[in-house]
mmCIF file as gemmi writes it, N, C-alpha and C atoms, coordinates in Angstrom:
data_model
loop_
_atom_site.group_PDB
_atom_site.id
_atom_site.type_symbol
_atom_site.label_atom_id
_atom_site.label_alt_id
_atom_site.label_comp_id
_atom_site.label_asym_id
_atom_site.label_entity_id
_atom_site.label_seq_id
_atom_site.pdbx_PDB_ins_code
_atom_site.Cartn_x
_atom_site.Cartn_y
_atom_site.Cartn_z
_atom_site.occupancy
_atom_site.B_iso_or_equiv
_atom_site.pdbx_formal_charge
_atom_site.auth_seq_id
_atom_site.auth_asym_id
_atom_site.pdbx_PDB_model_num
ATOM 1 N N . UNK Axp A 1 ? 16.778 15.31 -12.047 1 0 ? 1 A 1
ATOM 2 C CA . UNK Axp A 1 ? 18.135 14.732 -11.919 1 0 ? 1 A 1
ATOM 3 C C . UNK Axp A 1 ? 18.021 13.222 -11.303 1 0 ? 1 A 1
ATOM 4 N N . UNK Axp A 2 ? 18.576 12.426 -11.805 1 0 ? 2 A 1
ATOM 5 C CA . UNK Axp A 2 ? 18.65 10.981 -11.187 1 0 ? 2 A 1
ATOM 6 C C . UNK Axp A 2 ? 19.16 10.948 -9.969 1 0 ? 2 A 1
ATOM 7 N N . UNK Axp A 3 ? 18.499 10.287 -8.983 1 0 ? 3 A 1
ATOM 8 C CA . UNK Axp A 3 ? 18.841 10.257 -7.554 1 0 ? 3 A 1
ATOM 9 C C . UNK Axp A 3 ? 20.4 9.825 -7.415 1 0 ? 3 A 1
ATOM 10 N N . UNK Axp A 4 ? 20.978 8.943 -8.217 1 0 ? 4 A 1
ATOM 11 C CA . UNK Axp A 4 ? 22.252 8.449 -8.134 1 0 ? 4 A 1
ATOM 12 C C . UNK Axp A 4 ? 23.383 9.474 -8.674 1 0 ? 4 A 1
ATOM 13 N N . UNK Axp A 5 ? 22.779 10.181 -9.532 1 0 ? 5 A 1
ATOM 14 C CA . UNK Axp A 5 ? 23.603 11.304 -10.098 1 0 ? 5 A 1
ATOM 15 C C . UNK Axp A 5 ? 23.763 12.383 -9.033 1 0 ? 5 A 1
ATOM 16 N N . UNK Axp A 6 ? 22.554 12.615 -8.229 1 0 ? 6 A 1
ATOM 17 C CA . UNK Axp A 6 ? 22.527 13.544 -7.204 1 0 ? 6 A 1
ATOM 18 C C . UNK Axp A 6 ? 23.449 13.122 -5.986 1 0 ? 6 A 1
ATOM 19 N N . UNK Axp A 7 ? 23.5 11.752 -5.772 1 0 ? 7 A 1
ATOM 20 C CA . UNK Axp A 7 ? 24.431 11.211 -4.839 1 0 ? 7 A 1
ATOM 21 C C . UNK Axp A 7 ? 25.921 11.534 -5.136 1 0 ? 7 A 1
ATOM 22 N N . UNK Axp A 8 ? 26.248 11.219 -6.541 1 0 ? 8 A 1
ATOM 23 C CA . UNK Axp A 8 ? 27.607 11.443 -6.948 1 0 ? 8 A 1
ATOM 24 C C . UNK Axp A 8 ? 27.981 12.872 -6.699 1 0 ? 8 A 1
ATOM 25 N N . UNK Axp A 9 ? 26.976 13.946 -7.177 1 0 ? 9 A 1
ATOM 26 C CA . UNK Axp A 9 ? 27.325 15.15 -7.044 1 0 ? 9 A 1
ATOM 27 C C . UNK Axp A 9 ? 27.472 15.647 -5.631 1 0 ? 9 A 1
ATOM 28 N N . UNK Axp A 10 ? 26.558 14.996 -4.712 1 0 ? 10 A 1
ATOM 29 C CA . UNK Axp A 10 ? 26.751 15.483 -3.126 1 0 ? 10 A 1
ATOM 30 C C . UNK Axp A 10 ? 28.092 14.924 -2.652 1 0 ? 10 A 1
ATOM 31 N N . UNK Axp A 11 ? 28.618 13.71 -3.098 1 0 ? 11 A 1
ATOM 32 C CA . UNK Axp A 11 ? 29.893 13.308 -2.632 1 0 ? 11 A 1
ATOM 33 C C . UNK Axp A 11 ? 30.897 14.273 -3.112 1 0 ? 11 A 1
ATOM 34 N N . UNK Axp A 12 ? 30.876 14.697 -4.321 1 0 ? 12 A 1
ATOM 35 C CA . UNK Axp A 12 ? 31.803 15.495 -4.998 1 0 ? 12 A 1
ATOM 36 C C . UNK Axp A 12 ? 31.798 17 -4.075 1 0 ? 12 A 1
ATOM 37 N N . UNK Axp A 13 ? 30.687 17.414 -3.815 1 0 ? 13 A 1
ATOM 38 C CA . UNK Axp A 13 ? 30.53 18.739 -3.185 1 0 ? 13 A 1
ATOM 39 C C . UNK Axp A 13 ? 30.986 18.556 -1.836 1 0 ? 13 A 1
ATOM 40 N N . UNK Axp A 14 ? 30.74 17.597 -1.178 1 0 ? 14 A 1
ATOM 41 C CA . UNK Axp A 14 ? 31.474 17.277 0.312 1 0 ? 14 A 1
ATOM 42 C C . UNK Axp A 14 ? 32.904 17.335 0.098 1 0 ? 14 A 1
ATOM 43 N N . UNK Axp A 15 ? 33.44 16.771 -0.914 1 0 ? 15 A 1
ATOM 44 C CA . UNK Axp A 15 ? 34.811 16.599 -1.212 1 0 ? 15 A 1
ATOM 45 C C . UNK Axp A 15 ? 35.442 18.059 -1.344 1 0 ? 15 A 1
ATOM 46 N N . UNK Axp A 16 ? 34.699 18.829 -2.106 1 0 ? 16 A 1
ATOM 47 C CA . UNK Axp A 16 ? 35.163 20.132 -2.313 1 0 ? 16 A 1
ATOM 48 C C . UNK Axp A 16 ? 35.245 21.016 -0.868 1 0 ? 16 A 1
ATOM 49 N N . UNK Axp A 17 ? 34.34 20.657 0.082 1 0 ? 17 A 1
ATOM 50 C CA . UNK Axp A 17 ? 34.36 21.249 1.309 1 0 ? 17 A 1
ATOM 51 C C . UNK Axp A 17 ? 35.512 20.829 2.196 1 0 ? 17 A 1
ATOM 52 N N . UNK Axp A 18 ? 36.045 19.524 1.877 1 0 ? 18 A 1
ATOM 53 C CA . UNK Axp A 18 ? 37.253 18.955 2.496 1 0 ? 18 A 1
ATOM 54 C C . UNK Axp A 18 ? 38.476 19.66 1.988 1 0 ? 18 A 1
ATOM 55 N N . UNK Axp A 19 ? 38.489 20.327 1.054 1 0 ? 19 A 1
ATOM 56 C CA . UNK Axp A 19 ? 39.792 20.841 0.482 1 0 ? 19 A 1
ATOM 57 C C . UNK Axp A 19 ? 40.414 21.789 1.341 1 0 ? 19 A 1
ATOM 58 N N . UNK Axp A 20 ? 39.637 22.449 2.286 1 0 ? 20 A 1
ATOM 59 C CA . UNK Axp A 20 ? 40.372 23.399 3.248 1 0 ? 20 A 1
ATOM 60 C C . UNK Axp A 20 ? 41.194 22.672 4.143 1 0 ? 20 A 1
ATOM 61 N N . UNK Axp A 21 ? 41.068 21.379 4.404 1 0 ? 21 A 1
ATOM 62 C CA . UNK Axp A 21 ? 41.985 20.614 5.153 1 0 ? 21 A 1
ATOM 63 C C . UNK Axp A 21 ? 43.323 20.268 4.494 1 0 ? 21 A 1
ATOM 64 N N . UNK Axp A 22 ? 43.173 20.027 3.152 1 0 ? 22 A 1
ATOM 65 C CA . UNK Axp A 22 ? 44.413 19.777 2.387 1 0 ? 22 A 1
ATOM 66 C C . UNK Axp A 22 ? 45.288 20.835 2.092 1 0 ? 22 A 1
ATOM 67 N N . UNK Axp A 23 ? 44.899 22.196 2.149 1 0 ? 23 A 1
ATOM 68 C CA . UNK Axp A 23 ? 45.702 23.224 1.762 1 0 ? 23 A 1
ATOM 69 C C . UNK Axp A 23 ? 45.71 24.089 2.964 1 0 ? 23 A 1
ATOM 70 N N . UNK Axp A 24 ? 46.92 23.817 3.805 1 0 ? 24 A 1
ATOM 71 C CA . UNK Axp A 24 ? 47.134 24.739 4.913 1 0 ? 24 A 1
ATOM 72 C C . UNK Axp A 24 ? 47.223 26.195 4.637 1 0 ? 24 A 1
ATOM 73 N N . UNK Axp A 25 ? 46.812 26.949 5.46 1 0 ? 25 A 1
ATOM 74 C CA . UNK Axp A 25 ? 46.926 28.407 5.414 1 0 ? 25 A 1
ATOM 75 C C . UNK Axp A 25 ? 45.66 29.061 4.721 1 0 ? 25 A 1
ATOM 76 N N . UNK Axp A 26 ? 45.379 28.473 3.506 1 0 ? 26 A 1
ATOM 77 C CA . UNK Axp A 26 ? 44.289 29.053 2.832 1 0 ? 26 A 1
ATOM 78 C C . UNK Axp A 26 ? 42.943 28.358 3.063 1 0 ? 26 A 1
ATOM 79 N N . UNK Axp A 27 ? 42.949 27.444 3.964 1 0 ? 27 A 1
ATOM 80 C CA . UNK Axp A 27 ? 41.785 26.633 4.192 1 0 ? 27 A 1
ATOM 81 C C . UNK Axp A 27 ? 40.568 27.471 4.702 1 0 ? 27 A 1
ATOM 82 N N . UNK Axp A 28 ? 40.951 28.368 5.659 1 0 ? 28 A 1
ATOM 83 C CA . UNK Axp A 28 ? 39.843 29.204 6.381 1 0 ? 28 A 1
ATOM 84 C C . UNK Axp A 28 ? 39.247 30.248 5.367 1 0 ? 28 A 1
ATOM 85 N N . UNK Axp A 29 ? 40.195 30.704 4.404 1 0 ? 29 A 1
ATOM 86 C CA . UNK Axp A 29 ? 39.792 31.722 3.489 1 0 ? 29 A 1
ATOM 87 C C . UNK Axp A 29 ? 38.891 31.075 2.385 1 0 ? 29 A 1
ATOM 88 N N . UNK Axp A 30 ? 39.18 29.772 2.156 1 0 ? 30 A 1
ATOM 89 C CA . UNK Axp A 30 ? 38.391 28.972 1.148 1 0 ? 30 A 1
ATOM 90 C C . UNK Axp A 30 ? 36.988 28.749 1.787 1 0 ? 30 A 1
ATOM 91 N N . UNK Axp A 31 ? 36.889 28.444 2.974 1 0 ? 31 A 1
ATOM 92 C CA . UNK Axp A 31 ? 35.658 28.311 3.861 1 0 ? 31 A 1
ATOM 93 C C . UNK Axp A 31 ? 34.748 29.546 3.769 1 0 ? 31 A 1
ATOM 94 N N . UNK Axp A 32 ? 35.343 30.754 3.788 1 0 ? 32 A 1
ATOM 95 C CA . UNK Axp A 32 ? 34.628 32.008 3.725 1 0 ? 32 A 1
ATOM 96 C C . UNK Axp A 32 ? 33.974 32.091 2.329 1 0 ? 32 A 1
ATOM 97 N N . UNK Axp A 33 ? 34.573 31.701 1.163 1 0 ? 33 A 1
ATOM 98 C CA . UNK Axp A 33 ? 34.017 31.764 -0.11 1 0 ? 33 A 1
ATOM 99 C C . UNK Axp A 33 ? 33.043 30.523 -0.246 1 0 ? 33 A 1
ATOM 100 N N . UNK Axp A 34 ? 33.438 29.282 0.128 1 0 ? 34 A 1
ATOM 101 C CA . UNK Axp A 34 ? 32.782 28.044 0.019 1 0 ? 34 A 1
ATOM 102 C C . UNK Axp A 34 ? 31.295 28.087 0.733 1 0 ? 34 A 1
ATOM 103 N N . UNK Axp A 35 ? 31.225 28.703 1.826 1 0 ? 35 A 1
ATOM 104 C CA . UNK Axp A 35 ? 30.094 28.579 2.766 1 0 ? 35 A 1
ATOM 105 C C . UNK Axp A 35 ? 28.872 29.1 2.2 1 0 ? 35 A 1
ATOM 106 N N . UNK Axp A 36 ? 28.852 30.304 1.514 1 0 ? 36 A 1
ATOM 107 C CA . UNK Axp A 36 ? 27.79 30.754 0.851 1 0 ? 36 A 1
ATOM 108 C C . UNK Axp A 36 ? 27.445 30.063 -0.408 1 0 ? 36 A 1
ATOM 109 N N . UNK Axp A 37 ? 28.432 29.655 -1.094 1 0 ? 37 A 1
ATOM 110 C CA . UNK Axp A 37 ? 28.224 28.912 -2.438 1 0 ? 37 A 1
ATOM 111 C C . UNK Axp A 37 ? 27.607 27.692 -2.159 1 0 ? 37 A 1
ATOM 112 N N . UNK Axp A 38 ? 28.216 26.895 -1.117 1 0 ? 38 A 1
ATOM 113 C CA . UNK Axp A 38 ? 27.584 25.515 -0.859 1 0 ? 38 A 1
ATOM 114 C C . UNK Axp A 38 ? 26.097 25.752 -0.489 1 0 ? 38 A 1
ATOM 115 N N . UNK Axp A 39 ? 25.729 26.732 0.443 1 0 ? 39 A 1
ATOM 116 C CA . UNK Axp A 39 ? 24.415 26.842 0.878 1 0 ? 39 A 1
ATOM 117 C C . UNK Axp A 39 ? 23.39 27.048 -0.24 1 0 ? 39 A 1
ATOM 118 N N . UNK Axp A 40 ? 24.01 27.886 -1.284 1 0 ? 40 A 1
ATOM 119 C CA . UNK Axp A 40 ? 23.163 28.128 -2.477 1 0 ? 40 A 1
ATOM 120 C C . UNK Axp A 40 ? 22.881 26.971 -3.286 1 0 ? 40 A 1
ATOM 121 N N . UNK Axp A 41 ? 24.067 26.227 -3.527 1 0 ? 41 A 1
ATOM 122 C CA . UNK Axp A 41 ? 23.822 24.911 -4.279 1 0 ? 41 A 1
ATOM 123 C C . UNK Axp A 41 ? 22.915 23.864 -3.526 1 0 ? 41 A 1
ATOM 124 N N . UNK Axp A 42 ? 22.895 23.867 -2.193 1 0 ? 42 A 1
ATOM 125 C CA . UNK Axp A 42 ? 22.079 22.971 -1.479 1 0 ? 42 A 1
ATOM 126 C C . UNK Axp A 42 ? 20.604 23.439 -1.591 1 0 ? 42 A 1
ATOM 127 N N . UNK Axp A 43 ? 20.284 24.651 -1.531 1 0 ? 43 A 1
ATOM 128 C CA . UNK Axp A 43 ? 18.838 25.006 -1.789 1 0 ? 43 A 1
ATOM 129 C C . UNK Axp A 43 ? 18.5 24.8 -3.226 1 0 ? 43 A 1
ATOM 130 N N . UNK Axp A 44 ? 19.344 24.805 -4.233 1 0 ? 44 A 1
ATOM 131 C CA . UNK Axp A 44 ? 18.926 24.44 -5.615 1 0 ? 44 A 1
ATOM 132 C C . UNK Axp A 44 ? 18.678 23.003 -5.819 1 0 ? 44 A 1
ATOM 133 N N . UNK Axp A 45 ? 19.574 22.31 -5.103 1 0 ? 45 A 1
ATOM 134 C CA . UNK Axp A 45 ? 19.457 20.703 -5.228 1 0 ? 45 A 1
ATOM 135 C C . UNK Axp A 45 ? 18.228 20.166 -4.64 1 0 ? 45 A 1
ATOM 136 N N . UNK Axp A 46 ? 17.842 20.83 -3.392 1 0 ? 46 A 1
ATOM 137 C CA . UNK Axp A 46 ? 16.66 20.257 -2.716 1 0 ? 46 A 1
ATOM 138 C C . UNK Axp A 46 ? 15.737 21.555 -2.415 1 0 ? 46 A 1
ATOM 139 N N . UNK Axp A 47 ? 14.596 21.4 -3.133 1 0 ? 47 A 1
ATOM 140 C CA . UNK Axp A 47 ? 13.712 22.589 -2.972 1 0 ? 47 A 1
ATOM 141 C C . UNK Axp A 47 ? 12.776 22.493 -1.697 1 0 ? 47 A 1
ATOM 142 N N . UNK Axp A 48 ? 12.115 23.484 -1.575 1 0 ? 48 A 1
ATOM 143 C CA . UNK Axp A 48 ? 11.162 23.743 -0.366 1 0 ? 48 A 1
ATOM 144 C C . UNK Axp A 48 ? 11.832 24.084 0.877 1 0 ? 48 A 1
ATOM 145 N N . UNK Axp A 49 ? 11.104 23.805 2.029 1 0 ? 49 A 1
ATOM 146 C CA . UNK Axp A 49 ? 11.497 24.138 3.385 1 0 ? 49 A 1
ATOM 147 C C . UNK Axp A 49 ? 12.682 23.275 3.719 1 0 ? 49 A 1
ATOM 148 N N . UNK Axp A 50 ? 12.747 22.089 3.377 1 0 ? 50 A 1
ATOM 149 C CA . UNK Axp A 50 ? 13.907 21.222 3.73 1 0 ? 50 A 1
ATOM 150 C C . UNK Axp A 50 ? 15.145 21.666 3.077 1 0 ? 50 A 1
ATOM 151 N N . UNK Axp A 51 ? 15.136 22.107 1.786 1 0 ? 51 A 1
ATOM 152 C CA . UNK Axp A 51 ? 16.237 22.55 1.106 1 0 ? 51 A 1
ATOM 153 C C . UNK Axp A 51 ? 16.699 23.885 1.796 1 0 ? 51 A 1
ATOM 154 N N . UNK Axp A 52 ? 15.799 24.689 2.228 1 0 ? 52 A 1
ATOM 155 C CA . UNK Axp A 52 ? 16.288 26.02 3.019 1 0 ? 52 A 1
ATOM 156 C C . UNK Axp A 52 ? 16.882 25.768 4.167 1 0 ? 52 A 1
ATOM 157 N N . UNK Axp A 53 ? 16.37 24.811 4.998 1 0 ? 53 A 1
ATOM 158 C CA . UNK Axp A 53 ? 16.912 24.38 6.179 1 0 ? 53 A 1
ATOM 159 C C . UNK Axp A 53 ? 18.263 23.666 5.949 1 0 ? 53 A 1
ATOM 160 N N . UNK Axp A 54 ? 18.447 22.776 5.096 1 0 ? 54 A 1
ATOM 161 C CA . UNK Axp A 54 ? 19.706 22.125 4.716 1 0 ? 54 A 1
ATOM 162 C C . UNK Axp A 54 ? 20.767 23.271 4.17 1 0 ? 54 A 1
ATOM 163 N N . UNK Axp A 55 ? 20.292 24.25 3.603 1 0 ? 55 A 1
ATOM 164 C CA . UNK Axp A 55 ? 21.172 25.312 2.972 1 0 ? 55 A 1
ATOM 165 C C . UNK Axp A 55 ? 21.803 26.044 4.308 1 0 ? 55 A 1
ATOM 166 N N . UNK Axp A 56 ? 20.871 26.386 5.293 1 0 ? 56 A 1
ATOM 167 C CA . UNK Axp A 56 ? 21.331 27.064 6.475 1 0 ? 56 A 1
ATOM 168 C C . UNK Axp A 56 ? 22.401 26.342 7.242 1 0 ? 56 A 1
ATOM 169 N N . UNK Axp A 57 ? 22.031 24.934 7.328 1 0 ? 57 A 1
ATOM 170 C CA . UNK Axp A 57 ? 22.974 23.968 8.077 1 0 ? 57 A 1
ATOM 171 C C . UNK Axp A 57 ? 24.266 23.988 7.317 1 0 ? 57 A 1
ATOM 172 N N . UNK Axp A 58 ? 24.215 23.853 5.982 1 0 ? 58 A 1
ATOM 173 C CA . UNK Axp A 58 ? 25.404 23.743 5.29 1 0 ? 58 A 1
ATOM 174 C C . UNK Axp A 58 ? 26.249 24.977 5.299 1 0 ? 58 A 1
ATOM 175 N N . UNK Axp A 59 ? 25.527 26.218 5.286 1 0 ? 59 A 1
ATOM 176 C CA . UNK Axp A 59 ? 26.314 27.396 5.517 1 0 ? 59 A 1
ATOM 177 C C . UNK Axp A 59 ? 27.027 27.437 6.842 1 0 ? 59 A 1
ATOM 178 N N . UNK Axp A 60 ? 26.406 27.054 7.93 1 0 ? 60 A 1
ATOM 179 C CA . UNK Axp A 60 ? 26.871 27.029 9.246 1 0 ? 60 A 1
ATOM 180 C C . UNK Axp A 60 ? 28.12 26.177 9.439 1 0 ? 60 A 1
ATOM 181 N N . UNK Axp A 61 ? 27.868 24.894 8.91 1 0 ? 61 A 1
ATOM 182 C CA . UNK Axp A 61 ? 28.791 23.859 8.858 1 0 ? 61 A 1
ATOM 183 C C . UNK Axp A 61 ? 30.153 24.267 8.176 1 0 ? 61 A 1
ATOM 184 N N . UNK Axp A 62 ? 30.049 24.945 6.974 1 0 ? 62 A 1
ATOM 185 C CA . UNK Axp A 62 ? 31.156 25.317 6.259 1 0 ? 62 A 1
ATOM 186 C C . UNK Axp A 62 ? 31.871 26.545 6.797 1 0 ? 62 A 1
ATOM 187 N N . UNK Axp A 63 ? 31.2 27.406 7.43 1 0 ? 63 A 1
ATOM 188 C CA . UNK Axp A 63 ? 31.723 28.545 8.023 1 0 ? 63 A 1
ATOM 189 C C . UNK Axp A 63 ? 32.317 28.45 9.281 1 0 ? 63 A 1
ATOM 190 N N . UNK Axp A 64 ? 31.956 27.46 10.268 1 0 ? 64 A 1
ATOM 191 C CA . UNK Axp A 64 ? 32.552 27.188 11.463 1 0 ? 64 A 1
ATOM 192 C C . UNK Axp A 64 ? 33.822 26.367 11.333 1 0 ? 64 A 1
ATOM 193 N N . UNK Axp A 65 ? 34.917 26.92 11.929 1 0 ? 65 A 1
ATOM 194 C CA . UNK Axp A 65 ? 36.025 26.029 11.792 1 0 ? 65 A 1
ATOM 195 C C . UNK Axp A 65 ? 35.99 24.492 12.524 1 0 ? 65 A 1
ATOM 196 N N . UNK Axp A 66 ? 36.551 23.742 11.689 1 0 ? 66 A 1
ATOM 197 C CA . UNK Axp A 66 ? 36.479 22.284 12.319 1 0 ? 66 A 1
ATOM 198 C C . UNK Axp A 66 ? 35.346 21.45 11.993 1 0 ? 66 A 1
ATOM 199 N N . UNK Axp A 67 ? 34.232 22.054 11.433 1 0 ? 67 A 1
ATOM 200 C CA . UNK Axp A 67 ? 33.061 21.186 11.087 1 0 ? 67 A 1
ATOM 201 C C . UNK Axp A 67 ? 33.123 20.735 9.746 1 0 ? 67 A 1
ATOM 202 N N . UNK Axp A 68 ? 34.142 21.07 8.891 1 0 ? 68 A 1
ATOM 203 C CA . UNK Axp A 68 ? 34.188 20.599 7.576 1 0 ? 68 A 1
ATOM 204 C C . UNK Axp A 68 ? 34.081 19.185 7.41 1 0 ? 68 A 1
ATOM 205 N N . UNK Axp A 69 ? 34.395 18.351 8.275 1 0 ? 69 A 1
ATOM 206 C CA . UNK Axp A 69 ? 34.315 16.87 8.22 1 0 ? 69 A 1
ATOM 207 C C . UNK Axp A 69 ? 32.871 16.475 8.154 1 0 ? 69 A 1
ATOM 208 N N . UNK Axp A 70 ? 31.921 17.211 8.449 1 0 ? 70 A 1
ATOM 209 C CA . UNK Axp A 70 ? 30.478 16.541 8.335 1 0 ? 70 A 1
ATOM 210 C C . UNK Axp A 70 ? 29.993 16.75 6.792 1 0 ? 70 A 1
ATOM 211 N N . UNK Axp A 71 ? 29.674 15.586 6.243 1 0 ? 71 A 1
ATOM 212 C CA . UNK Axp A 71 ? 29.342 15.55 4.886 1 0 ? 71 A 1
ATOM 213 C C . UNK Axp A 71 ? 27.78 15.908 4.71 1 0 ? 71 A 1
ATOM 214 N N . UNK Axp A 72 ? 27.481 17.163 4.733 1 0 ? 72 A 1
ATOM 215 C CA . UNK Axp A 72 ? 26.053 17.701 4.808 1 0 ? 72 A 1
ATOM 216 C C . UNK Axp A 72 ? 25.237 17.34 3.556 1 0 ? 72 A 1
ATOM 217 N N . UNK Axp A 73 ? 25.904 17.476 2.226 1 0 ? 73 A 1
ATOM 218 C CA . UNK Axp A 73 ? 25.188 17.224 1.046 1 0 ? 73 A 1
ATOM 219 C C . UNK Axp A 73 ? 24.936 15.631 1.194 1 0 ? 73 A 1
ATOM 220 N N . UNK Axp A 74 ? 25.763 14.713 1.517 1 0 ? 74 A 1
ATOM 221 C CA . UNK Axp A 74 ? 25.553 13.271 1.382 1 0 ? 74 A 1
ATOM 222 C C . UNK Axp A 74 ? 24.457 12.945 2.54 1 0 ? 74 A 1
ATOM 223 N N . UNK Axp A 75 ? 24.538 13.606 3.629 1 0 ? 75 A 1
ATOM 224 C CA . UNK Axp A 75 ? 23.558 13.431 4.654 1 0 ? 75 A 1
ATOM 225 C C . UNK Axp A 75 ? 22.11 13.86 4.158 1 0 ? 75 A 1
ATOM 226 N N . UNK Axp A 76 ? 22.083 15.02 3.425 1 0 ? 76 A 1
ATOM 227 C CA . UNK Axp A 76 ? 20.879 15.393 2.875 1 0 ? 76 A 1
ATOM 228 C C . UNK Axp A 76 ? 20.321 14.321 1.981 1 0 ? 76 A 1
ATOM 229 N N . UNK Axp A 77 ? 21.195 13.898 1.053 1 0 ? 77 A 1
ATOM 230 C CA . UNK Axp A 77 ? 20.82 12.839 0.102 1 0 ? 77 A 1
ATOM 231 C C . UNK Axp A 77 ? 20.174 11.73 0.885 1 0 ? 77 A 1
ATOM 232 N N . UNK Axp A 78 ? 20.974 11.214 1.892 1 0 ? 78 A 1
ATOM 233 C CA . UNK Axp A 78 ? 20.335 10.051 2.692 1 0 ? 78 A 1
ATOM 234 C C . UNK Axp A 78 ? 19.013 10.401 3.208 1 0 ? 78 A 1
ATOM 235 N N . UNK Axp A 79 ? 18.762 11.564 3.737 1 0 ? 79 A 1
ATOM 236 C CA . UNK Axp A 79 ? 17.495 11.973 4.373 1 0 ? 79 A 1
ATOM 237 C C . UNK Axp A 79 ? 16.479 11.864 3.359 1 0 ? 79 A 1
ATOM 238 N N . UNK Axp A 80 ? 16.755 12.529 2.13 1 0 ? 80 A 1
ATOM 239 C CA . UNK Axp A 80 ? 15.945 12.587 1.119 1 0 ? 80 A 1
ATOM 240 C C . UNK Axp A 80 ? 15.41 11.251 0.452 1 0 ? 80 A 1
ATOM 241 N N . UNK Axp A 81 ? 16.326 10.453 0.136 1 0 ? 81 A 1
ATOM 242 C CA . UNK Axp A 81 ? 16.152 9.289 -0.722 1 0 ? 81 A 1
ATOM 243 C C . UNK Axp A 81 ? 16.204 7.932 0.114 1 0 ? 81 A 1
ATOM 244 N N . UNK Axp A 82 ? 16.518 7.996 1.389 1 0 ? 82 A 1
ATOM 245 C CA . UNK Axp A 82 ? 16.519 6.776 2.157 1 0 ? 82 A 1
ATOM 246 C C . UNK Axp A 82 ? 15.555 6.831 3.352 1 0 ? 82 A 1
ATOM 247 N N . UNK Axp A 83 ? 15.892 7.836 4.378 1 0 ? 83 A 1
ATOM 248 C CA . UNK Axp A 83 ? 15.022 8.022 5.403 1 0 ? 83 A 1
ATOM 249 C C . UNK Axp A 83 ? 13.557 8.464 5.101 1 0 ? 83 A 1
ATOM 250 N N . UNK Axp A 84 ? 13.529 9.516 4.293 1 0 ? 84 A 1
ATOM 251 C CA . UNK Axp A 84 ? 12.25 10.102 3.962 1 0 ? 84 A 1
ATOM 252 C C . UNK Axp A 84 ? 11.312 9.168 3.207 1 0 ? 84 A 1
ATOM 253 N N . UNK Axp A 85 ? 11.9 8.406 2.32 1 0 ? 85 A 1
ATOM 254 C CA . UNK Axp A 85 ? 11.162 7.432 1.548 1 0 ? 85 A 1
ATOM 255 C C . UNK Axp A 85 ? 10.7 6.212 2.281 1 0 ? 85 A 1
ATOM 256 N N . UNK Axp A 86 ? 11.498 5.89 3.4 1 0 ? 86 A 1
ATOM 257 C CA . UNK Axp A 86 ? 11.154 4.789 4.21 1 0 ? 86 A 1
ATOM 258 C C . UNK Axp A 86 ? 9.902 5.285 5.203 1 0 ? 86 A 1
ATOM 259 N N . UNK Axp A 87 ? 10.048 6.675 5.661 1 0 ? 87 A 1
ATOM 260 C CA . UNK Axp A 87 ? 9.035 7.182 6.363 1 0 ? 87 A 1
ATOM 261 C C . UNK Axp A 87 ? 7.793 7.202 5.552 1 0 ? 87 A 1
ATOM 262 N N . UNK Axp A 88 ? 7.787 7.646 4.369 1 0 ? 88 A 1
ATOM 263 C CA . UNK Axp A 88 ? 6.55 7.756 3.598 1 0 ? 88 A 1
ATOM 264 C C . UNK Axp A 88 ? 5.904 6.52 3.261 1 0 ? 88 A 1
ATOM 265 N N . UNK Axp A 89 ? 6.652 5.403 3.024 1 0 ? 89 A 1
ATOM 266 C CA . UNK Axp A 89 ? 6.176 4.043 2.875 1 0 ? 89 A 1
ATOM 267 C C . UNK Axp A 89 ? 5.529 3.671 4.142 1 0 ? 89 A 1
ATOM 268 N N . UNK Axp A 90 ? 6.135 3.839 5.314 1 0 ? 90 A 1
ATOM 269 C CA . UNK Axp A 90 ? 5.5 3.283 6.517 1 0 ? 90 A 1
ATOM 270 C C . UNK Axp A 90 ? 4.16 3.876 6.65 1 0 ? 90 A 1
ATOM 271 N N . UNK Axp A 91 ? 4.063 5.15 6.467 1 0 ? 91 A 1
ATOM 272 C CA . UNK Axp A 91 ? 2.787 5.982 6.699 1 0 ? 91 A 1
ATOM 273 C C . UNK Axp A 91 ? 1.825 5.448 5.78 1 0 ? 91 A 1
ATOM 274 N N . UNK Axp A 92 ? 2.02 5.076 4.57 1 0 ? 92 A 1
ATOM 275 C CA . UNK Axp A 92 ? 1.003 4.608 3.624 1 0 ? 92 A 1
ATOM 276 C C . UNK Axp A 92 ? 0.482 3.283 4.157 1 0 ? 92 A 1
ATOM 277 N N . UNK Axp A 93 ? 1.238 2.417 4.786 1 0 ? 93 A 1
ATOM 278 C CA . UNK Axp A 93 ? 0.869 1.098 5.192 1 0 ? 93 A 1
ATOM 279 C C . UNK Axp A 93 ? -0.362 1.176 6.253 1 0 ? 93 A 1
């Protein structure tokens, strides 16, 4: 998958996580459903140990009340395609 398509998908998935703020009353119920789904999607988008860790963080972030504002999918994209690639470039020099 193209990294920019993955960024668009990440922003969309973070937006889905924000839906619980929009709909009062059913927000917490939607988090119960969305937390494991988002964790699974995260582990499929990002493979290996980093994907598993990100999946666990996503699950906790979505399951805990009030933490939905953290854009975990977008942060993982930034880590993978911006921070990690800069780190790898620096190491090669």
